[in-house]
C-alpha positions as CSV (number, residue, x, y, z in Angstrom):
1,M,-6.1,-0.9,-32.5
2,P,-6.7,-0.4,-29.5
3,M,-3.8,-3.0,-28.1
4,L,-1.3,-0.5,-30.5
5,A,-1.5,2.2,-27.6
6,Q,0.7,0.7,-24.5
7,R,-0.5,0.4,-21.3
8,T,1.7,1.3,-18.6
9,K,-0.7,1.2,-15.8
10,W,-0.8,-2.5,-16.1
11,M,2.5,-3.5,-18.0
12,K,5.0,-3.0,-15.0
13,T,4.6,-4.7,-11.7
14,A,5.1,-2.4,-8.2
15,R,7.2,-3.1,-6.0
16,N,5.0,-5.1,-3.4
17,F,5.1,-3.9,0.6
18,A,7.7,-5.4,3.0
19,V,7.2,-5.2,6.8
20,G,9.1,-2.1,8.2
21,D,7.9,0.4,5.3
22,L,6.5,3.9,6.3
23,C,3.1,4.9,4.5
24,L,0.3,7.2,5.3
25,I,-3.3,5.0,5.3
26,R,-5.7,6.7,2.8
27,D,-9.2,8.0,4.4
28,E,-11.8,9.6,1.9
29,Q,-13.4,11.7,5.0
30,L,-10.0,13.6,5.9
31,P,-7.8,15.8,3.8
32,R,-4.7,14.1,2.4
33,G,-2.2,16.4,4.3
34,Q,-4.1,14.7,7.9
35,W,-4.1,11.1,6.6
36,P,-2.2,9.2,10.0
37,L,0.9,8.1,9.1
38,A,1.6,4.0,9.7
39,R,4.4,1.3,10.0
40,V,3.7,-1.9,8.4
41,T,3.9,-5.0,10.7
42,A,2.7,-7.7,8.7
43,V,2.3,-8.7,5.1
44,F,-0.5,-10.9,4.2
45,P,0.1,-12.7,-0.4
46,S,-2.1,-14.0,-1.8
47,S,-1.4,-16.6,-3.6
48,D,-0.2,-15.7,-6.8
49,D,2.8,-13.7,-3.9
50,L,1.6,-10.0,-4.5
51,V,0.8,-8.6,-1.2
52,R,-2.9,-7.7,-1.1
53,S,-3.3,-6.4,2.6
54,V,-1.5,-5.9,5.5
55,E,-0.7,-5.0,9.0
56,V,-0.6,-1.8,10.3
57,R,0.5,0.3,13.3
58,T,-0.5,3.5,14.1
59,K,-0.4,6.1,17.5
60,D,-4.1,4.8,18.0
61,G,-3.5,0.9,17.3
62,L,-3.2,-2.0,14.3
63,Y,-4.7,-2.2,11.7
64,R,-5.7,-4.6,8.9
65,R,-6.0,-2.9,5.7
66,P,-5.9,-3.2,2.0
67,V,-3.1,-1.9,0.1
68,Q,-4.7,-0.2,-2.5
69,K,-5.9,2.3,0.7
70,L,-2.1,2.9,1.7
71,S,0.4,5.3,0.1
72,L,4.0,4.3,0.6
73,L,6.3,6.7,1.6
74,E,9.2,5.6,2.4
75,A,10.7,1.4,1.5
76,A,12.2,0.0,4.0
77,S,15.7,-0.9,3.7
């Protein structure tokens, strides 16, 4: 019975982050309106070719963050 209900969250693959993407860095200690804006400068794919972490540039410097802590705003063209 549980397999009859379709789980859409895991049925579709999400787009990988790419160099040049514009994103917000999620911070649980700040309200959403104050999350820092960042640009992806490098991606680090895992052995299954999914991007698990990225290097981002903010106005304060470079950081390496997991993709779970980022919110994509605009994809690079």
